[in-house]
C-alpha positions, -999 to 999 in steps of 0.1 A, spaced: -144 122 33 -109 121 47 -87 90 43 -59 91 68 -37 61 59 -14 43 82 9 13 84 20 -4 52 12 3 16 -14 -25 13 -32 -12 45 -33 23 31 -48 14 -2 -73 -9 14 -84 21 36 -84 44 5 -106 20 -15 -132 21 13 -131 59 15 -135 63 -23 -166 41 -22 -181 62 7 -173 95 -11 -190 83 -43 -220 68 -25 -226 99 -3 -216 125 -28 -187 138 -8 -153 153 -17 -123 132 -9 -90 141 7 -62 116 12 -38 124 41 -6 103 41 15 131 56 31 110 84 65 96 93 63 69 68 52 87 36 63 122 47 56 141 14 21 127 14 -2 108 -10 -4 135 -37 33 135 -43 28 100 -57 -9 96 -67 -41 112 -77 -77 100 -75 -98 105 -106 -129 126 -100 -117 144 -69 -98 176 -63 -71 179 -37 -89 203 -13 -79 201 24 -109 197 47 -124 222 71 -151 222 97 -168 200 122 -157 163 120 -169 128 128 -154 112 148 -155 143 170 -118 139 179 -108 151 145 -126 184 146 -96 201 161 -70 177 146 -78 175 109 -43 183 99 -26 162 126 -4 135 111 -12 99 119 11 80 143 13 51 167 -6 73 191 -38 63 172 -39 29 188 -40 43 223 -72 63 215 -87 38 191 -122 41 206 -122 79 199 -111 78 163 -129 47 151 -152 54 121 -186 37 119 -207 46 89 -239 39 107 -230 66 132 -218 92 106 -244 120 104 -248 134 70 -250 170 83 -214 168 97 -192 183 69 -161 162 74 -160 124 79 -125 110 88 -115 74 84 -81 65 98 -60 33 96 -63 21 131 -93 -1 124 -106 -27 100 -127 -19 70 -144 -32 39 -128 -25 5 -135 -25 -32 -105 -29 -54 -125 -24 -85 -133 12 -75 -96 17 -66 -84 4 -100 -108 27 -118 -97 59 -100 -62 56 -86 -36 71 -108 2 70 -103 19 104 -107 54 93 -103 56 68 -132 88 83 -146 105 78 -112 96 41 -108 121 13 -114 100 -12 -134 115 -32 -162 92 -37 -191 102 -73 -199 89 -90 -167 71 -123 -176 72 -141 -143 78 -125 -109 80 -139 -74 72 -120 -42 94 -131 -13 78 -118 20 101 -119 50 93 -90 73 66 -88 100 65 -126 102 91 -154 100 101 -161 64 93 -195 50 127 -204 35 115 -239 25 88 -222 4 114 -198 -11 136 -227 -21 106 -246 -36 97 -215 -57 133 -210 -67 135 -246 -81 102 -243 -99 106 -208 -114 143 -205 -121 139 -177 -146 116 -155 -125 123 -120 -115 122 -113 -77 106 -86 -56 111 -88 -19 114 -70 14 139 -94 31 176 -100 24 174 -135 40 148 -146 14 168 -132 -14 200 -149 -3 182 -182 -2 168 -176 -37 203 -168 -50 217 -201 -37 195 -218 -62 195 -192 -89 227 -171 -86 220 -152 -118 184 -142 -109 173 -106 -114 164 -91 -81 143 -60 -87 141 -47 -52 171 -29 -39 157 -20 -4 159 -52 17 157 -56 55 183 -77 72 166 -82 106 130 -90 96 117 -56 107 93 -38 84 111 -12 64 79 10 61 80 14 99 117 14 107 132 29 75 165 17 60 199 31 67 212 52 38 179 53 20 154 82 21 117 77 27 111 89 -8 133 61 -22 115 35 -1 81 48 -12 90 46 -49 104 11 -44 71 0 -27 50 14 -56 74 -2 -82 72 -36 -66 34 -33 -62 29 -24 -98 53 -51 -111 33 -77 -92 0 -62 -104 8 -63 -141 32 -92 -146 16 -120 -167 25 -145 -140 32 -140 -103 38 -162 -73 44 -156 -36 63 -172 -7 34 -161 14 1 -160 -5 -17 -144 25 4 -113 21 -20 -84 15 7 -66 -6 8 -96 -30 -29 -103 -30 -40 -67 -34 -15 -61 -62 -29 -91 -82 -65 -80 -76 -57 -44 -85 -39 -55 -118 -68 -78 -127 -94 -52 -121 -75 -25 -140 -71 -48 -170 -108 -57 -169 -120 -22 -169 -97 -13 -198 -110 -40 -220 
């Protein structure tokens, strides 16, 4: 079972959770391929999945497109051939050795499975203070930021730490709380998603570490709030942290 992630971090782990479920259910090996323009060094530079080795796939694939393209990195080209790369479990024949699920489609997901099996390899490289009690996620890229909501949260949670993807939201927060601790140091100025466009002066490795740090901070903070509660990054982090704590107790 090959999980070819694409787009943002939340999209990738949603895809991965589905693929882990399928690998367990159908007794398949799992290989996670994030070797693309966004994550470059790939999934295994940052994570591992308990119960699975890191064995690159070989052989005939479903969907058939991937038979001769198993090691091809994902890209925007996926969307132009979506019908040829779309994975449908009801059409996946068990005799085909390699199943490939890519990030150009929707999928079901199971965060409990992910919390049980996903392990972070780069913990010593993450920037995560250990004294976070309340954290607020200010989402500003991919969609217009709700600055009224930002100000409302800033008034209500004056001592909260802040993770964000958007410099405009952070500036609005600092107008209310000028001494606030801003944990994220990779902020977009123009509303464009950093995971797609990058950030001048920062390597992809730095951006990846920051994304993981912010996700884990949101996941395990005792209290967390968001300027956009529909943000998958925020929602998945809170679900992941809750599932992880539940299965540890």
